[in-house]
N, C-alpha and C positions, 0 to 999 in steps of 0.2 A: 504492501501498499506505500511506503514510505514512498520507495523508486519510482512508484506511478506518476504521485503526489510530483514530485523531483522533473518527472519526465515531463507532465504539461505546466511547468511552473517557467522554463526554462525557455521556453518560447514567446511565454506573455511576456518575460524579462527582456524580450532580441526587439519583438515590437514595439514595448514602453521606452524603449532608448532610442529605435531606432525616430521614435515617430518625434521623441522629446527630441533628436540631436534636428531633423528637419524644423522644427520651430524656432529650436536656440539658431538655424544660419537663416531663417528668414527677419529673427529679431536682429540677428545683428544686419543684416542688408539690409535693414529700416531704419538703423540707428546711424548708419555709415551714410546712406545720405542725404 
C-alpha cells in the first residue's frame, strides 16, 4: 500500500512542479517587461 501511494504521489508532484515552473517563468517575463 505504501509503495502504491508513493507510485501515485510522484507523478502528481512532477506535474505540480512543472505547472509551478511555467507560472514562475510567466511571472518573471511579466516583471521584466
